DSSP file (Angstrom, degrees, kcal/mol; ACC not computed):
  #  RESIDUE AA STRUCTURE BP1 BP2  ACC     N-H-->O    O-->H-N    N-H-->O    O-->H-N    TCO  KAPPA ALPHA  PHI   PSI    X-CA   Y-CA   Z-CA
    1    1 A M              0   0    0      0, 0.0     2,-0.3     0, 0.0     0, 0.0   0.000 360.0 360.0 360.0  56.4    6.2   -5.5  -49.1
    2    2 A S        -     0   0    0      1,-0.1     2,-0.3     0, 0.0     0, 0.0  -0.602 360.0-112.5 -86.1 148.1    5.0   -5.4  -45.5
    3    3 A K        -     0   0    0     -2,-0.3     2,-0.2     1,-0.1    -1,-0.1  -0.558  30.8-115.3 -77.6 136.4    1.6   -4.0  -44.7
    4    4 A K        -     0   0    0     -2,-0.3     2,-0.3     1,-0.1    -1,-0.1  -0.537  30.6-130.9 -72.7 137.4    1.6   -0.8  -42.7
    5    5 A L        -     0   0    0     -2,-0.2     2,-0.1     1,-0.1    -1,-0.1  -0.654  15.2-123.2 -90.3 144.6    0.1   -1.2  -39.3
    6    6 A S     >  -     0   0    0     -2,-0.3     4,-2.2     1,-0.1     5,-0.2  -0.318  30.2-104.2 -76.9 168.8   -2.6    1.1  -38.0
    7    7 A K  H  > S+     0   0    0      1,-0.2     4,-2.1     2,-0.2     5,-0.1   0.883 121.5  52.3 -61.8 -39.2   -2.2    3.0  -34.8
    8    8 A R  H  > S+     0   0    0      2,-0.2     4,-2.0     1,-0.2    -1,-0.2   0.902 108.8  49.3 -65.8 -42.0   -4.5    0.6  -32.9
    9    9 A E  H  > S+     0   0    0      2,-0.2     4,-2.1     1,-0.2    -1,-0.2   0.890 110.2  51.4 -65.8 -38.8   -2.5   -2.5  -34.1
   10   10 A K  H  X S+     0   0    0     -4,-2.2     4,-2.4     1,-0.2    -1,-0.2   0.908 109.8  50.2 -62.8 -41.4    0.8   -0.9  -33.0
   11   11 A E  H  X S+     0   0    0     -4,-2.1     4,-2.3     1,-0.2    -2,-0.2   0.875 109.1  51.6 -65.4 -36.8   -0.7   -0.1  -29.6
   12   12 A Q  H  X S+     0   0    0     -4,-2.0     4,-2.2     2,-0.2    -1,-0.2   0.904 110.0  48.8 -65.9 -40.7   -1.9   -3.7  -29.3
   13   13 A I  H  X S+     0   0    0     -4,-2.1     4,-2.1     2,-0.2    -2,-0.2   0.921 112.6  47.9 -64.8 -43.4    1.6   -5.0  -30.1
   14   14 A D  H  X S+     0   0    0     -4,-2.4     4,-2.4     1,-0.2    -2,-0.2   0.881 110.0  53.1 -63.4 -37.9    3.2   -2.7  -27.6
   15   15 A S  H  X S+     0   0    0     -4,-2.3     4,-2.2     2,-0.2    -2,-0.2   0.900 108.6  49.2 -64.4 -41.0    0.6   -3.7  -25.0
   16   16 A K  H  X S+     0   0    0     -4,-2.2     4,-2.4     2,-0.2    -1,-0.2   0.901 111.0  50.4 -64.9 -40.1    1.5   -7.4  -25.5
   17   17 A K  H  X S+     0   0    0     -4,-2.1     4,-2.4     1,-0.2    -2,-0.2   0.922 111.4  48.1 -63.2 -43.7    5.2   -6.6  -25.2
   18   18 A D  H  X S+     0   0    0     -4,-2.4     4,-2.4     1,-0.2    -2,-0.2   0.884 110.8  51.8 -63.8 -38.4    4.6   -4.8  -21.9
   19   19 A S  H  X S+     0   0    0     -4,-2.2     4,-2.3     2,-0.2    -2,-0.2   0.920 111.0  46.7 -64.9 -44.1    2.5   -7.6  -20.6
   20   20 A R  H  X S+     0   0    0     -4,-2.4     4,-2.6     2,-0.2     5,-0.2   0.910 111.8  51.5 -63.8 -41.7    5.2  -10.2  -21.4
   21   21 A L  H  X S+     0   0    0     -4,-2.4     4,-2.3     1,-0.2    -2,-0.2   0.916 110.9  47.5 -62.0 -43.7    7.9   -7.9  -19.8
   22   22 A T  H  X S+     0   0    0     -4,-2.4     4,-2.2     2,-0.2    -1,-0.2   0.896 111.9  50.5 -64.4 -41.0    5.8   -7.5  -16.6
   23   23 A T  H  X S+     0   0    0     -4,-2.3     4,-2.1     2,-0.2    -2,-0.2   0.931 111.8  46.5 -64.7 -45.5    5.2  -11.3  -16.4
   24   24 A W  H  X S+     0   0    0     -4,-2.6     4,-2.8     1,-0.2     5,-0.3   0.882 110.1  54.6 -64.5 -37.4    8.9  -12.2  -16.8
   25   25 A F  H  X S+     0   0    0     -4,-2.3     4,-2.7    -5,-0.2     5,-0.3   0.920 107.2  50.9 -60.5 -42.9    9.8   -9.5  -14.2
   26   26 A C  H  X S+     0   0    0     -4,-2.2     4,-2.3     1,-0.2    -2,-0.2   0.928 113.4  45.0 -60.0 -45.7    7.4  -11.1  -11.7
   27   27 A F  H  X S+     0   0    0     -4,-2.1     4,-2.6     2,-0.2     5,-0.2   0.949 116.6  43.5 -64.6 -49.0    8.9  -14.6  -12.3
   28   28 A I  H  X S+     0   0    0     -4,-2.8     4,-2.3     2,-0.2    -2,-0.2   0.929 117.6  44.8 -65.7 -45.6   12.6  -13.5  -12.2
   29   29 A F  H  X S+     0   0    0     -4,-2.7     4,-2.4    -5,-0.3    -1,-0.2   0.900 115.0  49.4 -64.7 -41.2   12.1  -11.2   -9.2
   30   30 A G  H  X S+     0   0    0     -4,-2.3     4,-2.4    -5,-0.3    -2,-0.2   0.909 111.9  47.2 -65.1 -43.1   10.0  -13.8   -7.3
   31   31 A I  H  X S+     0   0    0     -4,-2.6     4,-2.6     2,-0.2     5,-0.2   0.906 112.3  50.5 -66.1 -41.0   12.5  -16.6   -8.0
   32   32 A A  H  X S+     0   0    0     -4,-2.3     4,-2.3    -5,-0.2    -2,-0.2   0.930 113.2  44.9 -63.5 -45.1   15.4  -14.4   -6.8
   33   33 A L  H  X S+     0   0    0     -4,-2.4     4,-2.7     2,-0.2    -2,-0.2   0.903 113.6  50.5 -65.4 -40.0   13.7  -13.4   -3.6
   34   34 A S  H  X S+     0   0    0     -4,-2.4     4,-3.0     2,-0.2     5,-0.2   0.928 111.3  47.3 -64.7 -44.3   12.6  -17.0   -2.9
   35   35 A I  H  X S+     0   0    0     -4,-2.6     4,-2.5     1,-0.2     5,-0.2   0.935 114.6  46.9 -63.0 -45.5   16.1  -18.4   -3.4
   36   36 A G  H  X S+     0   0    0     -4,-2.3     4,-2.0    -5,-0.2    -1,-0.2   0.902 114.5  47.4 -62.8 -40.4   17.6  -15.7   -1.2
   37   37 A G  H  X S+     0   0    0     -4,-2.7     4,-2.7     2,-0.2    -2,-0.2   0.917 113.1  47.2 -67.6 -43.4   15.0  -16.2    1.5
   38   38 A F  H  X S+     0   0    0     -4,-3.0     4,-2.7     2,-0.2    -2,-0.2   0.891 111.0  52.7 -64.9 -38.1   15.3  -20.0    1.5
   39   39 A K  H  X S+     0   0    0     -4,-2.5     4,-0.5    -5,-0.2    -1,-0.2   0.921 114.8  41.3 -62.2 -43.3   19.1  -19.7    1.6
   40   40 A R  H  < S+     0   0    0     -4,-2.0     4,-0.4    -5,-0.2     3,-0.4   0.877 114.8  52.2 -70.9 -37.1   18.9  -17.4    4.6
   41   41 A L  H  < S+     0   0    0     -4,-2.7     3,-0.4    21,-0.3    -2,-0.2   0.898 117.6  35.9 -67.4 -41.2   16.1  -19.5    6.2
   42   42 A F  H  < S+     0   0    0     -4,-2.7    -1,-0.2     1,-0.2    -2,-0.2   0.382  94.4  86.5 -96.2   4.6   18.0  -22.8    6.0
   43   43 A S  S  < S-     0   0    0     -4,-0.5    -1,-0.2    -3,-0.4    -2,-0.1   0.720  94.0-126.5 -75.8 -19.1   21.5  -21.5    6.6
   44   44 A G  S    S+     0   0    0     -3,-0.4     2,-0.6    -4,-0.4    -3,-0.1   0.299  72.9 119.4  91.8 -11.1   21.0  -21.8   10.4
   45   45 A Y        -     0   0    0     -5,-0.3     2,-0.6    16,-0.1    -1,-0.3  -0.807  39.6-176.6 -92.5 120.2   21.9  -18.1   11.0
   46   46 A I        -     0   0    0     -2,-0.6     2,-0.4    -3,-0.1    15,-0.2  -0.965  13.9-150.2-116.8 116.3   19.1  -16.2   12.6
   47   47 A G  E     -A   60   0A   0     13,-2.0    13,-3.0    -2,-0.6     2,-0.5  -0.703  10.4-169.4 -91.0 135.0   19.9  -12.5   13.0
   48   48 A V  E     +A   59   0A   0     -2,-0.4     2,-0.3    11,-0.2    11,-0.2  -0.978  13.7 175.2-123.0 117.5   18.5  -10.5   15.9
   49   49 A N  E     -A   58   0A   0      9,-2.4     9,-3.4    -2,-0.5     2,-0.5  -0.798  28.6-123.4-118.0 161.0   19.0   -6.8   15.7
   50   50 A I  E     -A   57   0A   0     -2,-0.3    -2,-0.0     7,-0.2     3,-0.0  -0.916  22.9-128.6-105.4 126.3   17.7   -3.9   17.8
   51   51 A N     >  -     0   0    0      5,-2.6     4,-2.5    -2,-0.5     5,-0.3  -0.615  16.1-147.7 -71.2 122.5   15.7   -1.2   16.1
   52   52 A P  T  4 S+     0   0    0      0, 0.0    -1,-0.2     0, 0.0    -2,-0.0   0.781  91.9  48.5 -67.8 -25.1   17.5    2.0   17.2
   53   53 A R  T  4 S+     0   0    0      1,-0.1    -2,-0.0     3,-0.1    -3,-0.0   0.895 127.8  19.9 -82.0 -40.1   14.3    4.1   17.1
   54   54 A T  T  4 S-     0   0    0      2,-0.2    -1,-0.1     0, 0.0    -3,-0.0   0.582  90.4-133.3-106.9 -11.2   12.0    1.8   19.1
   55   55 A N     <  +     0   0    0     -4,-2.5    -5,-0.0     1,-0.2    -2,-0.0   0.773  60.6 134.5  59.8  29.7   14.5   -0.4   20.9
   56   56 A Y        -     0   0    0     -5,-0.3    -5,-2.6     1,-0.0    -1,-0.2  -0.831  60.7-107.4-103.2 147.0   12.5   -3.5   19.9
   57   57 A P  E     -A   50   0A   0      0, 0.0     2,-0.5     0, 0.0    -7,-0.2  -0.456  26.9-152.7 -73.6 146.6   14.2   -6.6   18.6
   58   58 A I  E     -A   49   0A   0     -9,-3.4    -9,-2.4    -2,-0.1     2,-0.5  -0.984   5.2-148.5-120.4 124.9   13.9   -7.5   14.9
   59   59 A L  E     -A   48   0A   0     -2,-0.5     2,-0.5   -11,-0.2   -11,-0.2  -0.818  13.2-174.7 -94.8 125.6   14.2  -11.1   13.8
   60   60 A S  E     +A   47   0A   0    -13,-3.0   -13,-2.0    -2,-0.5    -2,-0.0  -0.880  27.4 138.8-123.9 100.6   15.7  -11.6   10.3
   61   61 A N  S    S-     0   0    0     -2,-0.5   -18,-0.2   -15,-0.2   -17,-0.1   0.338  73.5 -98.5-122.7   5.7   15.6  -15.2    9.3
   62   62 A G  S  > S+     0   0    0    -22,-0.1     4,-1.3   -21,-0.1   -21,-0.3   0.517  87.3 119.7  93.0   5.3   14.6  -15.0    5.6
   63   63 A F  H  > S+     0   0    0      2,-0.2     4,-2.3     1,-0.2     5,-0.2   0.926  72.3  50.9 -70.2 -44.3   10.9  -15.7    6.0
   64   64 A Y  H  > S+     0   0    0      1,-0.2     4,-2.6     2,-0.2     5,-0.2   0.922 109.4  48.1 -65.1 -45.5    9.6  -12.4    4.6
   65   65 A P  H  > S+     0   0    0      0, 0.0     4,-2.3     0, 0.0    -1,-0.2   0.882 111.8  52.6 -61.8 -33.9   11.7  -12.5    1.3
   66   66 A T  H  X S+     0   0    0     -4,-1.3     4,-2.2     2,-0.2    -2,-0.2   0.936 111.4  44.8 -64.6 -45.9   10.5  -16.1    0.8
   67   67 A V  H  X S+     0   0    0     -4,-2.3     4,-2.1     2,-0.2    -1,-0.2   0.915 114.1  48.7 -65.6 -43.4    6.9  -15.2    1.2
   68   68 A I  H  X S+     0   0    0     -4,-2.6     4,-2.2     1,-0.2    -1,-0.2   0.896 111.1  51.5 -64.7 -39.1    7.2  -12.1   -1.0
   69   69 A G  H  X S+     0   0    0     -4,-2.3     4,-2.2    -5,-0.2    -2,-0.2   0.907 109.2  49.3 -63.3 -42.3    9.0  -14.2   -3.7
   70   70 A V  H  X S+     0   0    0     -4,-2.2     4,-2.6     2,-0.2    -1,-0.2   0.881 109.4  53.0 -64.9 -37.4    6.2  -16.8   -3.7
   71   71 A I  H  X S+     0   0    0     -4,-2.1     4,-2.3     2,-0.2    -2,-0.2   0.914 109.2  49.0 -64.0 -42.0    3.6  -14.1   -4.0
   72   72 A F  H  X S+     0   0    0     -4,-2.2     4,-2.0     2,-0.2    -2,-0.2   0.905 111.3  49.5 -63.7 -40.7    5.4  -12.7   -7.1
   73   73 A I  H  X S+     0   0    0     -4,-2.2     4,-2.2     2,-0.2    -2,-0.2   0.924 111.6  48.4 -64.5 -44.0    5.7  -16.2   -8.6
   74   74 A L  H  X S+     0   0    0     -4,-2.6     4,-2.3     1,-0.2    -1,-0.2   0.880 109.8  52.7 -63.4 -37.2    1.9  -16.8   -8.1
   75   75 A F  H  X S+     0   0    0     -4,-2.3     4,-2.2     2,-0.2    -1,-0.2   0.877 107.4  52.5 -65.3 -36.7    1.2  -13.4   -9.6
   76   76 A G  H  X S+     0   0    0     -4,-2.0     4,-1.6     2,-0.2    -2,-0.2   0.914 110.0  47.5 -63.8 -43.2    3.2  -14.4  -12.6
   77   77 A F  H  X S+     0   0    0     -4,-2.2     4,-2.7     1,-0.2     5,-0.4   0.885 110.0  53.7 -64.4 -38.0    1.2  -17.6  -13.0
   78   78 A Y  H  X>S+     0   0    0     -4,-2.3     4,-2.3     1,-0.2     5,-0.8   0.917 107.3  51.0 -61.0 -42.8   -2.0  -15.6  -12.6
   79   79 A R  H  <5S+     0   0    0     -4,-2.2     4,-0.4     1,-0.2    -1,-0.2   0.855 114.4  44.3 -64.4 -33.9   -1.0  -13.3  -15.4
   80   80 A I  H  <5S+     0   0    0     -4,-1.6    -2,-0.2    -5,-0.1    -1,-0.2   0.944 126.2  24.6 -75.4 -48.2   -0.2  -16.2  -17.7
   81   81 A F  H  <5S+     0   0    0     -4,-2.7    -3,-0.2    -5,-0.1    -2,-0.2   0.773 126.6  34.5 -95.2 -27.8   -3.3  -18.4  -17.1
   82   82 A F  T  <5S+     0   0    0     -4,-2.3     2,-0.3    -5,-0.4    -3,-0.2   0.583  85.0  98.2-113.9 -10.2   -6.1  -16.2  -15.9
   83   83 A L  S   <S-     0   0    0     -5,-0.8     2,-0.2    -4,-0.4    -4,-0.0  -0.603  81.4-107.9 -77.1 140.7   -5.9  -12.8  -17.6
   84   84 A K        -     0   0    0     -2,-0.3     2,-0.4     1,-0.1    -1,-0.1  -0.465  27.5-136.2 -71.2 134.6   -8.2  -12.6  -20.6
   85   85 A K              0   0    0     -2,-0.2    -1,-0.1     1,-0.1     0, 0.0  -0.724 360.0 360.0 -88.0 138.3   -6.5  -12.7  -23.9
   86   86 A K              0   0    0     -2,-0.4    -1,-0.1     0, 0.0    -2,-0.0   0.461 360.0 360.0 -91.0 360.0   -7.7  -10.1  -26.5
């Protein structure tokens, strides 16, 4: 004997599910990038490659994935604590 939901209530439930999914994606993706970046940063291996198009050296030490991962984690916390709940 469950109550039938209106179209608006169904949309609100779907919106909450999508919001939770996006928040978890931010956390998981951010943690994965941060771990990979820290592993590369502290491994001691610093790769220097030459860009074939511009002939400039490219330094790859894991700093950028670490920063992007931290930004994703902070965005996940922002979604949890500062977005208005309806």
